[in-house]
LOVEX-609973 format. One record per residue (C-alpha): residue number from 1; x, y, z. Coordinates in steps of 0.001 Angstrom, whole numbers, padded with zeros to 6 digits. Example, Ala and Ser with C-alpha at 12.3 -4.5 7.8 and 13.67 -1.06 7.14 Angstrom:
<finus>
finu n=1; x=012300; y=-004500; z=007800
finu n=2; x=013670; y=-001060; z=007140
</finus>
This chain:
<finus>
finu n=1; x=-096981; y=104778; z=-151340
finu n=2; x=-098528; y=102415; z=-154251
finu n=3; x=-097743; y=098931; z=-154237
finu n=4; x=-095861; y=098793; z=-157199
finu n=5; x=-092231; y=098604; z=-158471
finu n=6; x=-090790; y=101872; z=-158535
finu n=7; x=-087586; y=100783; z=-160465
finu n=8; x=-088567; y=103958; z=-162999
finu n=9; x=-089357; y=106897; z=-160629
finu n=10; x=-090125; y=109103; z=-163511
finu n=11; x=-092305; y=106990; z=-165392
finu n=12; x=-094672; y=106997; z=-161879
finu n=13; x=-094397; y=110999; z=-161292
finu n=14; x=-095304; y=111666; z=-165329
finu n=15; x=-099335; y=112546; z=-165693
finu n=16; x=-101146; y=110889; z=-167852
finu n=17; x=-101130; y=107028; z=-167199
finu n=18; x=-104569; y=105786; z=-167193
finu n=19; x=-104664; y=102955; z=-164700
finu n=20; x=-108349; y=101675; z=-166368
finu n=21; x=-106524; y=100540; z=-169803
finu n=22; x=-109332; y=099075; z=-171005
finu n=23; x=-111441; y=101961; z=-170545
finu n=24; x=-109786; y=105172; z=-172061
finu n=25; x=-110511; y=106488; z=-175711
finu n=26; x=-108444; y=107834; z=-178148
finu n=27; x=-108150; y=110910; z=-176467
finu n=28; x=-106402; y=109123; z=-173501
finu n=29; x=-109715; y=110137; z=-171149
finu n=30; x=-110327; y=106741; z=-168530
finu n=31; x=-114067; y=106820; z=-167381
finu n=32; x=-114308; y=106679; z=-164051
finu n=33; x=-117914; y=106469; z=-163510
finu n=34; x=-120981; y=107699; z=-165899
finu n=35; x=-120160; y=111306; z=-165037
finu n=36; x=-116769; y=111779; z=-164263
finu n=37; x=-113593; y=110678; z=-166921
finu n=38; x=-110244; y=111894; z=-166168
finu n=39; x=-107392; y=112882; z=-168476
finu n=40; x=-104027; y=112174; z=-169595
finu n=41; x=-102520; y=115360; z=-168005
finu n=42; x=-104472; y=114057; z=-164609
finu n=43; x=-107545; y=116303; z=-165044
finu n=44; x=-110742; y=115536; z=-164023
finu n=45; x=-113876; y=116343; z=-166375
finu n=46; x=-117599; y=116380; z=-165269
finu n=47; x=-120598; y=116067; z=-167059
finu n=48; x=-121610; y=119515; z=-168652
finu n=49; x=-125080; y=118844; z=-168781
finu n=50; x=-125672; y=118293; z=-164867
finu n=51; x=-123982; y=121423; z=-163969
finu n=52; x=-122120; y=122755; z=-160798
finu n=53; x=-125766; y=123937; z=-159455
finu n=54; x=-126502; y=120389; z=-159066
finu n=55; x=-123412; y=118501; z=-158017
finu n=56; x=-124885; y=118676; z=-154592
finu n=57; x=-127269; y=115541; z=-155592
finu n=58; x=-124606; y=113821; z=-156874
finu n=59; x=-122122; y=113372; z=-153662
finu n=60; x=-121164; y=110068; z=-155111
finu n=61; x=-119237; y=111526; z=-157866
finu n=62; x=-117515; y=113879; z=-155361
finu n=63; x=-116579; y=110868; z=-153006
finu n=64; x=-114690; y=108593; z=-156231
finu n=65; x=-112957; y=111838; z=-157460
finu n=66; x=-111496; y=112762; z=-154163
finu n=67; x=-110998; y=108695; z=-153556
finu n=68; x=-109148; y=108479; z=-156959
finu n=69; x=-106687; y=111479; z=-156247
finu n=70; x=-106023; y=109910; z=-152750
finu n=71; x=-105390; y=106715; z=-154180
finu n=72; x=-103201; y=107311; z=-157088
finu n=73; x=-102379; y=111583; z=-157501
finu n=74; x=-101447; y=112351; z=-154187
finu n=75; x=-098413; y=109893; z=-153848
finu n=76; x=-097078; y=111559; z=-157078
finu n=77; x=-097222; y=115007; z=-155875
finu n=78; x=-095631; y=113485; z=-152665
finu n=79; x=-092836; y=112254; z=-154495
finu n=80; x=-091990; y=115386; z=-156303
finu n=81; x=-092448; y=117672; z=-153232
finu n=82; x=-089707; y=114999; z=-151550
finu n=83; x=-087422; y=115417; z=-154603
finu n=84; x=-087673; y=119003; z=-154170
finu n=85; x=-086853; y=119389; z=-150202
finu n=86; x=-083829; y=116875; z=-151236
finu n=87; x=-085609; y=113434; z=-149941
finu n=88; x=-084735; y=111303; z=-152993
finu n=89; x=-086601; y=107992; z=-152633
finu n=90; x=-084447; y=105796; z=-155165
finu n=91; x=-081049; y=106636; z=-153183
finu n=92; x=-082424; y=106485; z=-150093
finu n=93; x=-084714; y=103660; z=-150402
finu n=94; x=-081891; y=101161; z=-152012
finu n=95; x=-080478; y=098389; z=-150394
finu n=96; x=-077616; y=098349; z=-147386
finu n=97; x=-074057; y=097331; z=-148874
finu n=98; x=-072870; y=093853; z=-147532
finu n=99; x=-069800; y=093118; z=-145503
finu n=100; x=-070401; y=096434; z=-143818
finu n=101; x=-068769; y=098272; z=-147059
finu n=102; x=-068498; y=102196; z=-147332
finu n=103; x=-072310; y=102988; z=-148312
finu n=104; x=-072956; y=106948; z=-148703
finu n=105; x=-076370; y=107964; z=-149880
finu n=106; x=-075772; y=111532; z=-151055
finu n=107; x=-078734; y=113172; z=-152682
finu n=108; x=-077192; y=116192; z=-154976
finu n=109; x=-080547; y=118621; z=-154570
finu n=110; x=-080991; y=119486; z=-158588
finu n=111; x=-084567; y=119613; z=-158259
finu n=112; x=-084372; y=122779; z=-155621
finu n=113; x=-081997; y=124491; z=-157836
finu n=114; x=-083902; y=124165; z=-160648
finu n=115; x=-086689; y=125462; z=-159210
finu n=116; x=-085309; y=128477; z=-157495
finu n=117; x=-083802; y=129285; z=-160646
finu n=118; x=-086410; y=129430; z=-162819
finu n=119; x=-088838; y=131042; z=-160241
finu n=120; x=-086445; y=133514; z=-159402
finu n=121; x=-086366; y=134421; z=-163068
finu n=122; x=-090248; y=134365; z=-163570
finu n=123; x=-091503; y=135966; z=-160759
finu n=124; x=-088266; y=137596; z=-158980
finu n=125; x=-090026; y=140975; z=-159783
finu n=126; x=-093771; y=140804; z=-159341
finu n=127; x=-095899; y=141204; z=-162550
finu n=128; x=-097135; y=145016; z=-162948
finu n=129; x=-100799; y=144720; z=-163411
finu n=130; x=-102474; y=147618; z=-165135
finu n=131; x=-106400; y=148290; z=-166482
finu n=132; x=-106124; y=150172; z=-169845
finu n=133; x=-109622; y=150827; z=-171823
finu n=134; x=-111057; y=153329; z=-174060
finu n=135; x=-114400; y=153264; z=-171787
finu n=136; x=-114785; y=157031; z=-170759
finu n=137; x=-117012; y=155617; z=-167926
finu n=138; x=-113855; y=154016; z=-166346
finu n=139; x=-111300; y=155975; z=-164369
finu n=140; x=-108628; y=153488; z=-165224
finu n=141; x=-105939; y=155924; z=-162674
finu n=142; x=-108621; y=155596; z=-159620
finu n=143; x=-109043; y=151913; z=-160766
finu n=144; x=-104935; y=151120; z=-160841
finu n=145; x=-104944; y=153004; z=-157626
finu n=146; x=-107443; y=150322; z=-156111
finu n=147; x=-105870; y=147649; z=-157490
finu n=148; x=-102827; y=148021; z=-156158
finu n=149; x=-104072; y=149050; z=-152812
finu n=150; x=-105300; y=145559; z=-152850
finu n=151; x=-102791; y=143847; z=-154156
finu n=152; x=-100242; y=145234; z=-151710
finu n=153; x=-102629; y=144309; z=-148866
finu n=154; x=-102702; y=140474; z=-149495
finu n=155; x=-099217; y=140540; z=-150190
finu n=156; x=-099226; y=139375; z=-153553
finu n=157; x=-095340; y=139495; z=-154446
finu n=158; x=-095067; y=136710; z=-151874
finu n=159; x=-098384; y=134988; z=-152614
finu n=160; x=-097736; y=135034; z=-156572
finu n=161; x=-093861; y=133708; z=-155896
finu n=162; x=-095466; y=130854; z=-154376
finu n=163; x=-098195; y=130291; z=-156760
finu n=164; x=-095478; y=129923; z=-159171
finu n=165; x=-092951; y=127758; z=-157414
finu n=166; x=-095924; y=125182; z=-156563
finu n=167; x=-096732; y=124991; z=-159975
finu n=168; x=-093058; y=124553; z=-161015
finu n=169; x=-093104; y=121511; z=-158361
finu n=170; x=-096324; y=119926; z=-159037
finu n=171; x=-096916; y=120925; z=-162426
finu n=172; x=-099964; y=122824; z=-161305
finu n=173; x=-101212; y=125019; z=-158228
finu n=174; x=-104409; y=126811; z=-156589
finu n=175; x=-105271; y=130306; z=-156136
finu n=176; x=-108128; y=130533; z=-153662
finu n=177; x=-110524; y=133477; z=-153281
finu n=178; x=-112390; y=133722; z=-149896
finu n=179; x=-114289; y=136266; z=-148145
finu n=180; x=-113848; y=137858; z=-144847
finu n=181; x=-116465; y=139225; z=-143138
finu n=182; x=-114811; y=140548; z=-139980
finu n=183; x=-115646; y=144148; z=-138729
finu n=184; x=-111471; y=145113; z=-139387
finu n=185; x=-111253; y=143547; z=-142818
finu n=186; x=-114670; y=145149; z=-143712
finu n=187; x=-114907; y=147762; z=-146612
finu n=188; x=-117771; y=150217; z=-146820
finu n=189; x=-119609; y=147517; z=-145121
finu n=190; x=-118722; y=144802; z=-147520
finu n=191; x=-116649; y=141454; z=-147105
finu n=192; x=-112853; y=141750; z=-148127
finu n=193; x=-111809; y=139622; z=-150617
finu n=194; x=-108669; y=137300; z=-149680
finu n=195; x=-106161; y=134915; z=-151205
finu n=196; x=-104513; y=131899; z=-150537
finu n=197; x=-102151; y=129273; z=-152463
finu n=198; x=-103099; y=125769; z=-151963
finu n=199; x=-101594; y=122499; z=-153115
finu n=200; x=-102747; y=119863; z=-155920
finu n=201; x=-101631; y=117328; z=-152644
finu n=202; x=-105017; y=118451; z=-151403
finu n=203; x=-107097; y=120481; z=-153557
finu n=204; x=-108771; y=119098; z=-157296
finu n=205; x=-110440; y=121422; z=-159607
finu n=206; x=-113161; y=119644; z=-161690
finu n=207; x=-113920; y=121271; z=-165259
finu n=208; x=-116737; y=120199; z=-167620
finu n=209; x=-116702; y=117730; z=-170457
finu n=210; x=-117325; y=120588; z=-173306
finu n=211; x=-114666; y=121587; z=-175725
finu n=212; x=-114493; y=124943; z=-173269
finu n=213; x=-113355; y=122820; z=-170223
finu n=214; x=-114891; y=125449; z=-168306
finu n=215; x=-113978; y=125349; z=-164333
finu n=216; x=-117305; y=123898; z=-162389
finu n=217; x=-116271; y=123171; z=-159099
finu n=218; x=-113271; y=122168; z=-156503
finu n=219; x=-112468; y=119836; z=-153799
finu n=220; x=-110541; y=120608; z=-150519
finu n=221; x=-110290; y=117584; z=-148388
finu n=222; x=-107774; y=116109; z=-145506
finu n=223; x=-107783; y=112323; z=-144678
finu n=224; x=-108567; y=111543; z=-140898
finu n=225; x=-107391; y=108289; z=-138852
finu n=226; x=-111079; y=106922; z=-139779
finu n=227; x=-112574; y=109577; z=-142331
finu n=228; x=-112291; y=112149; z=-144847
finu n=229; x=-113422; y=115801; z=-144560
finu n=230; x=-113112; y=119072; z=-146522
finu n=231; x=-114969; y=121711; z=-148325
finu n=232; x=-116744; y=121317; z=-152133
finu n=233; x=-116583; y=124806; z=-153279
finu n=234; x=-118766; y=126176; z=-156544
finu n=235; x=-119196; y=129555; z=-157401
finu n=236; x=-122461; y=129735; z=-155597
finu n=237; x=-121447; y=128659; z=-152181
finu n=238; x=-119030; y=126525; z=-149771
finu n=239; x=-120611; y=123154; z=-148975
finu n=240; x=-118429; y=121305; z=-145968
finu n=241; x=-118581; y=117724; z=-146059
finu n=242; x=-117469; y=114724; z=-143740
finu n=243; x=-117587; y=110705; z=-144434
finu n=244; x=-118785; y=107910; z=-142250
finu n=245; x=-115560; y=105994; z=-142694
finu n=246; x=-112717; y=106224; z=-145076
finu n=247; x=-113638; y=102797; z=-146912
finu n=248; x=-115990; y=103196; z=-150168
finu n=249; x=-119332; y=102461; z=-148699
finu n=250; x=-118892; y=105289; z=-146393
finu n=251; x=-121268; y=108223; z=-147305
finu n=252; x=-120242; y=111786; z=-148198
finu n=253; x=-122284; y=114270; z=-145896
finu n=254; x=-122734; y=117923; z=-146041
finu n=255; x=-121884; y=119219; z=-142118
finu n=256; x=-122850; y=123345; z=-142961
finu n=257; x=-126518; y=122974; z=-143340
finu n=258; x=-128887; y=125618; z=-142074
finu n=259; x=-130820; y=124287; z=-139488
finu n=260; x=-133773; y=126293; z=-140290
finu n=261; x=-133531; y=125056; z=-143920
finu n=262; x=-131566; y=121809; z=-144063
finu n=263; x=-131593; y=122054; z=-148190
finu n=264; x=-129400; y=125197; z=-147965
finu n=265; x=-125744; y=125703; z=-146457
finu n=266; x=-125996; y=128471; z=-143883
finu n=267; x=-125941; y=132398; z=-145010
finu n=268; x=-122397; y=133034; z=-144414
finu n=269; x=-121043; y=130032; z=-146692
finu n=270; x=-123177; y=131547; z=-149851
finu n=271; x=-121418; y=132916; z=-152590
finu n=272; x=-122382; y=135384; z=-155648
finu n=273; x=-118912; y=134704; z=-157667
finu n=274; x=-119401; y=135107; z=-161308
finu n=275; x=-116931; y=132080; z=-161439
finu n=276; x=-115316; y=129209; z=-159714
finu n=277; x=-112997; y=131183; z=-156924
finu n=278; x=-110359; y=128119; z=-157138
finu n=279; x=-107904; y=128819; z=-159629
finu n=280; x=-105497; y=126711; z=-161240
finu n=281; x=-102095; y=127936; z=-162642
finu n=282; x=-100685; y=125311; z=-164922
finu n=283; x=-096820; y=124970; z=-165728
finu n=284; x=-097697; y=124466; z=-169403
finu n=285; x=-100290; y=122706; z=-171257
finu n=286; x=-099122; y=119267; z=-170335
finu n=287; x=-098828; y=120148; z=-166575
finu n=288; x=-095593; y=118733; z=-166394
finu n=289; x=-093480; y=119958; z=-163214
finu n=290; x=-090251; y=121448; z=-163781
finu n=291; x=-087913; y=118134; z=-163275
finu n=292; x=-090602; y=115335; z=-163687
finu n=293; x=-089131; y=114309; z=-166917
finu n=294; x=-085232; y=114716; z=-165451
finu n=295; x=-086208; y=112307; z=-162253
finu n=296; x=-084073; y=109270; z=-163950
finu n=297; x=-081110; y=111704; z=-164636
finu n=298; x=-080946; y=112958; z=-161258
finu n=299; x=-081249; y=109441; z=-159402
finu n=300; x=-078211; y=108217; z=-161756
finu n=301; x=-076303; y=111621; z=-160570
finu n=302; x=-076962; y=110558; z=-157164
finu n=303; x=-075612; y=107220; z=-157071
finu n=304; x=-072714; y=108056; z=-159133
finu n=305; x=-071795; y=111251; z=-156255
finu n=306; x=-072689; y=108080; z=-153609
finu n=307; x=-070255; y=105904; z=-155398
finu n=308; x=-067416; y=108557; z=-155601
finu n=309; x=-068000; y=108825; z=-151354
finu n=310; x=-067836; y=105307; z=-151331
finu n=311; x=-064299; y=104901; z=-153228
finu n=312; x=-062722; y=107898; z=-151012
finu n=313; x=-063748; y=106026; z=-148005
finu n=314; x=-062320; y=102916; z=-149180
finu n=315; x=-059296; y=104744; z=-150057
finu n=316; x=-059305; y=105488; z=-146411
finu n=317; x=-059361; y=101695; z=-145283
finu n=318; x=-057280; y=100503; z=-148344
finu n=319; x=-056027; y=096352; z=-148285
finu n=320; x=-052664; y=095622; z=-146699
finu n=321; x=-051924; y=092360; z=-148915
finu n=322; x=-048840; y=090316; z=-147482
finu n=323; x=-047404; y=087619; z=-149874
finu n=324; x=-044610; y=085084; z=-149589
finu n=325; x=-044900; y=084134; z=-146402
finu n=326; x=-048307; y=082586; z=-143941
finu n=327; x=-048815; y=085405; z=-140925
finu n=328; x=-049370; y=083771; z=-137821
finu n=329; x=-052690; y=083638; z=-135556
finu n=330; x=-051306; y=086732; z=-133167
finu n=331; x=-050183; y=088541; z=-136254
finu n=332; x=-053781; y=088323; z=-138005
finu n=333; x=-055365; y=088793; z=-134518
finu n=334; x=-053335; y=092272; z=-134408
finu n=335; x=-054311; y=093140; z=-138002
finu n=336; x=-057893; y=092104; z=-137836
finu n=337; x=-059301; y=095458; z=-137716
finu n=338; x=-056979; y=096650; z=-140700
finu n=339; x=-058420; y=094938; z=-144042
finu n=340; x=-055535; y=092493; z=-144278
finu n=341; x=-054930; y=089876; z=-147248
finu n=342; x=-052658; y=087457; z=-147000
finu n=343; x=-051565; y=085032; z=-150043
finu n=344; x=-048835; y=082604; z=-149476
finu n=345; x=-047342; y=079209; z=-151049
finu n=346; x=-048647; y=075773; z=-149741
finu n=347; x=-044945; y=075103; z=-151039
finu n=348; x=-042309; y=076924; z=-150913
finu n=349; x=-042305; y=078108; z=-154581
finu n=350; x=-041747; y=081834; z=-154370
finu n=351; x=-037494; y=081747; z=-154070
finu n=352; x=-035406; y=084474; z=-154916
finu n=353; x=-033110; y=083158; z=-157354
finu n=354; x=-030015; y=085081; z=-156201
finu n=355; x=-030345; y=084043; z=-152734
finu n=356; x=-032409; y=080898; z=-152654
finu n=357; x=-034501; y=082370; z=-150015
finu n=358; x=-038158; y=083363; z=-149694
finu n=359; x=-039178; y=086612; z=-150294
finu n=360; x=-042083; y=088112; z=-148327
finu n=361; x=-043865; y=091583; z=-149573
finu n=362; x=-046581; y=093755; z=-147910
finu n=363; x=-048026; y=096320; z=-149946
finu n=364; x=-051418; y=097986; z=-150098
finu n=365; x=-053909; y=097330; z=-152278
finu n=366; x=-056508; y=100216; z=-153703
finu n=367; x=-059476; y=099980; z=-156164
finu n=368; x=-059205; y=101791; z=-159617
finu n=369; x=-062022; y=104518; z=-158886
finu n=370; x=-062188; y=105106; z=-162618
finu n=371; x=-062736; y=108738; z=-161759
finu n=372; x=-062481; y=110326; z=-165166
finu n=373; x=-065277; y=108403; z=-166192
finu n=374; x=-067639; y=109491; z=-163523
finu n=375; x=-066655; y=113116; z=-163946
finu n=376; x=-067221; y=113172; z=-167780
finu n=377; x=-070732; y=111397; z=-166811
finu n=378; x=-071628; y=113707; z=-163833
finu n=379; x=-070832; y=116684; z=-166204
finu n=380; x=-072660; y=115280; z=-169168
finu n=381; x=-075978; y=114033; z=-166981
finu n=382; x=-076208; y=117500; z=-165082
finu n=383; x=-075823; y=119144; z=-168167
finu n=384; x=-078845; y=117222; z=-169948
finu n=385; x=-081064; y=118014; z=-166855
finu n=386; x=-080317; y=121904; z=-167316
finu n=387; x=-081166; y=120991; z=-170889
finu n=388; x=-084405; y=118934; z=-170627
finu n=389; x=-085797; y=121541; z=-168063
finu n=390; x=-084901; y=124097; z=-170226
finu n=391; x=-083491; y=126686; z=-167129
finu n=392; x=-080052; y=128186; z=-167883
finu n=393; x=-076920; y=126895; z=-165238
finu n=394; x=-076006; y=130143; z=-163421
finu n=395; x=-072857; y=127649; z=-162020
finu n=396; x=-071943; y=127209; z=-165808
finu n=397; x=-067941; y=128534; z=-166207
finu n=398; x=-068575; y=130634; z=-169098
finu n=399; x=-071469; y=132643; z=-166397
finu n=400; x=-068401; y=133665; z=-164732
finu n=401; x=-067587; y=136662; z=-167017
finu n=402; x=-068997; y=139931; z=-166343
finu n=403; x=-071974; y=140754; z=-168772
finu n=404; x=-070162; y=143381; z=-169967
finu n=405; x=-067864; y=141200; z=-171791
finu n=406; x=-070610; y=139023; z=-173184
finu n=407; x=-072604; y=140591; z=-176374
finu n=408; x=-076361; y=140952; z=-175771
finu n=409; x=-077339; y=138722; z=-178782
finu n=410; x=-074873; y=135853; z=-176532
finu n=411; x=-076586; y=136948; z=-173399
finu n=412; x=-080371; y=136295; z=-175153
finu n=413; x=-079155; y=133104; z=-176869
finu n=414; x=-078126; y=131584; z=-173503
finu n=415; x=-081252; y=132479; z=-171747
finu n=416; x=-083675; y=131685; z=-174974
finu n=417; x=-085006; y=128104; z=-173856
finu n=418; x=-085696; y=129617; z=-170299
finu n=419; x=-087447; y=132861; z=-171951
finu n=420; x=-089379; y=130374; z=-174094
finu n=421; x=-090198; y=128258; z=-171205
finu n=422; x=-091147; y=131437; z=-168843
finu n=423; x=-093651; y=133171; z=-171755
finu n=424; x=-095767; y=129975; z=-172039
finu n=425; x=-095987; y=130123; z=-168373
finu n=426; x=-096891; y=133712; z=-168267
finu n=427; x=-099848; y=133382; z=-170751
finu n=428; x=-100954; y=130700; z=-168340
finu n=429; x=-100428; y=132937; z=-165117
finu n=430; x=-102465; y=135957; z=-167547
finu n=431; x=-105271; y=133670; z=-168172
finu n=432; x=-105622; y=132572; z=-164281
finu n=433; x=-105414; y=135951; z=-163304
finu n=434; x=-108299; y=137869; z=-165837
finu n=435; x=-110049; y=135201; z=-163642
finu n=436; x=-109572; y=136538; z=-160359
finu n=437; x=-110368; y=139704; z=-161446
finu n=438; x=-113433; y=139190; z=-162816
finu n=439; x=-114201; y=137837; z=-158975
finu n=440; x=-112650; y=141039; z=-157969
finu n=441; x=-114483; y=143477; z=-159972
finu n=442; x=-117776; y=141847; z=-159448
finu n=443; x=-117110; y=141820; z=-155589
finu n=444; x=-116188; y=145784; z=-156300
finu n=445; x=-119656; y=146543; z=-158423
finu n=446; x=-116736; y=147887; z=-160913
finu n=447; x=-117981; y=148560; z=-164630
finu n=448; x=-114285; y=147127; z=-165694
finu n=449; x=-113779; y=144446; z=-168283
finu n=450; x=-110468; y=142059; z=-167274
finu n=451; x=-109850; y=141550; z=-170702
finu n=452; x=-108547; y=145541; z=-170490
finu n=453; x=-106011; y=144115; z=-168078
finu n=454; x=-102233; y=143999; z=-169133
finu n=455; x=-099805; y=142136; z=-167194
finu n=456; x=-095831; y=142985; z=-167580
finu n=457; x=-093921; y=140349; z=-166623
finu n=458; x=-090169; y=141596; z=-165695
finu n=459; x=-088059; y=138847; z=-165770
finu n=460; x=-084501; y=139443; z=-164989
finu n=461; x=-082134; y=139038; z=-167939
finu n=462; x=-078368; y=140584; z=-167463
finu n=463; x=-077811; y=143130; z=-170202
finu n=464; x=-074822; y=144353; z=-171770
finu n=465; x=-075409; y=148155; z=-170844
finu n=466; x=-072200; y=149360; z=-172402
finu n=467; x=-073447; y=148023; z=-175659
finu n=468; x=-076751; y=149181; z=-175745
finu n=469; x=-075367; y=152913; z=-174910
finu n=470; x=-073004; y=152582; z=-178075
finu n=471; x=-076327; y=151179; z=-180104
finu n=472; x=-078117; y=154366; z=-178720
finu n=473; x=-075302; y=156752; z=-179419
finu n=474; x=-075050; y=155280; z=-183043
finu n=475; x=-078675; y=155856; z=-183662
finu n=476; x=-078588; y=159838; z=-182706
finu n=477; x=-080065; y=161533; z=-185315
finu n=478; x=-081376; y=158779; z=-187665
finu n=479; x=-084232; y=157904; z=-185445
finu n=480; x=-086608; y=159544; z=-183244
finu n=481; x=-085699; y=159627; z=-179613
finu n=482; x=-088772; y=156772; z=-178407
finu n=483; x=-087336; y=154699; z=-181059
finu n=484; x=-083921; y=154939; z=-180091
finu n=485; x=-084040; y=154811; z=-176108
finu n=486; x=-086278; y=151480; z=-176671
finu n=487; x=-082636; y=150059; z=-177319
finu n=488; x=-082212; y=150629; z=-173400
finu n=489; x=-083116; y=147588; z=-171411
finu n=490; x=-083767; y=149994; z=-168032
finu n=491; x=-086296; y=151939; z=-169609
finu n=492; x=-089494; y=150325; z=-169583
finu n=493; x=-091334; y=152903; z=-171034
finu n=494; x=-089516; y=155068; z=-173831
finu n=495; x=-092206; y=157281; z=-174877
finu n=496; x=-092675; y=158145; z=-171127
finu n=497; x=-088993; y=159083; z=-170600
finu n=498; x=-088986; y=161201; z=-174096
finu n=499; x=-091727; y=163146; z=-172087
finu n=500; x=-089556; y=163288; z=-168724
finu n=501; x=-086771; y=164402; z=-170765
finu n=502; x=-088847; y=167399; z=-172163
finu n=503; x=-089930; y=168617; z=-169060
finu n=504; x=-085729; y=168465; z=-167953
finu n=505; x=-084920; y=170352; z=-170812
finu n=506; x=-087573; y=172781; z=-170384
finu n=507; x=-086627; y=173650; z=-166747
finu n=508; x=-082899; y=173589; z=-167694
finu n=509; x=-084172; y=176573; z=-170158
finu n=510; x=-086013; y=178314; z=-167602
finu n=511; x=-083255; y=178096; z=-165353
finu n=512; x=-081075; y=179389; z=-167953
finu n=513; x=-083146; y=182106; z=-168603
finu n=514; x=-083732; y=183193; z=-165088
finu n=515; x=-080007; y=183507; z=-164565
finu n=516; x=-079572; y=185413; z=-167583
finu n=517; x=-082531; y=187765; z=-166453
finu n=518; x=-081115; y=188166; z=-163326
finu n=519; x=-077557; y=189031; z=-164252
finu n=520; x=-078852; y=191414; z=-166808
finu n=521; x=-080980; y=193376; z=-163773
finu n=522; x=-078151; y=193113; z=-161429
finu n=523; x=-075694; y=194771; z=-164201
finu n=524; x=-078796; y=197804; z=-164362
finu n=525; x=-078566; y=197788; z=-160816
finu n=526; x=-074805; y=198445; z=-161126
finu n=527; x=-075237; y=201679; z=-163595
finu n=528; x=-074170; y=199814; z=-166563
finu n=529; x=-077236; y=200496; z=-168581
finu n=530; x=-078390; y=203785; z=-166530
finu n=531; x=-078406; y=205888; z=-169588
finu n=532; x=-076247; y=208296; z=-168417
finu n=533; x=-074258; y=210325; z=-170818
finu n=534; x=-070289; y=209858; z=-170507
finu n=535; x=-069395; y=212582; z=-173500
finu n=536; x=-070713; y=215330; z=-175197
finu n=537; x=-072108; y=213516; z=-178267
finu n=538; x=-074520; y=211866; z=-175431
finu n=539; x=-073195; y=208450; z=-175845
finu n=540; x=-073987; y=206136; z=-172695
finu n=541; x=-071745; y=204021; z=-171038
finu n=542; x=-071713; y=200184; z=-172116
</finus>
């Protein structure tokens, strides 16, 4: 950890504190070198005119970025991870209580609850991806089946959920697309594309310094005992590197060069991707984690909860107060483990006026815990944590009611802050997924446009189904069936539902027609309409 005062943990974990204060400009960017800058949201920028193709000639800049990340940013991400798993630094690192007093250190793990609640809401149901275009040369049904098969083979539900969860914790996370050339993963002689989630603790994406901020290259590294090693990834190749030593003077060297052609990496590490295969998912435009701006409140909650635990322990060890007479040494020895306070007069002044004798007393002394004030603070602080993070507190007593007894408007109002946050994140994920499919379509040689993809994020919100059904019944005969069915939350595609309803009605009509025909035929077989005259006038029996 950095050698600095961490009294304000929140100020430390938040992004955007330039360490080179004299070098930052009015955009909050700090220059690390002539070619490298870092922004207020801890994003590295590189000179566009150099380009990713020539980055191999500027390995000193790569090492400078990696060293800066390892020295200043990795500590922030580690603290965020520690708070998520329940290792809260402020309460665990505080000084010990003197005189063996009760010293509870309770960590109320709100960060994990916030992340679990929001990530379950955002990605509990995997995003539905479909390609819809007006291009006659693209078979959407066939392409959608191919996309679905590839996603299922890569366990996309679990991968996307982990991708989203790490973005909640760190403020950003990365999806790494890589090729597998083994025979069992090969399809039609082509290498198979796989995906894995990478943490910002050891992965960096560097963007160009243009207004578009296009990703140029990525760095994945590990720190050994005496050196750093890892991968420098561009859209054209994966360069494996190592350092001579971990100090600034140690040069960075590429280790996977082709022995026959030292100027190039080996063939298996060459790529032909249209964009960088390391794709960032940002939590929001500031790249702030879900609980970054609530850590101070969480530390305060831990402190109050620990104080309440200390009070409970103190109650169990209340002090015995003996007044009016001095205990002898044997009595003190017998009670030395029992928290005794002995108060007695040097002169015989404590006299009972009725009898004229000294009246000794013995009582237990217990501290005033101010429990009501602590409970009020806890309730307010916990509520502020949920408000700040824009996450619904599902343990709120009002949520104990059935959704059937809460109006649809009231439910939407309660979920509105979390919906707003999820909507912003869904836009970030859609952008990242288009980058992923740009690579995938190129790998498949598909004549498909990633902009024709639609992403349906199914966020799980409870609905008042009875109220919806009553609304549909009220609208019967006033609007079209598709509009009417659109008020039912469980129906994803009202138009398709109308078509299914028509098919069911058509099948029911055919069944009815068949039953009538069968009934009439059976009657005919019984001679009901045989045409035989029943009387002299020739009237047939009916």
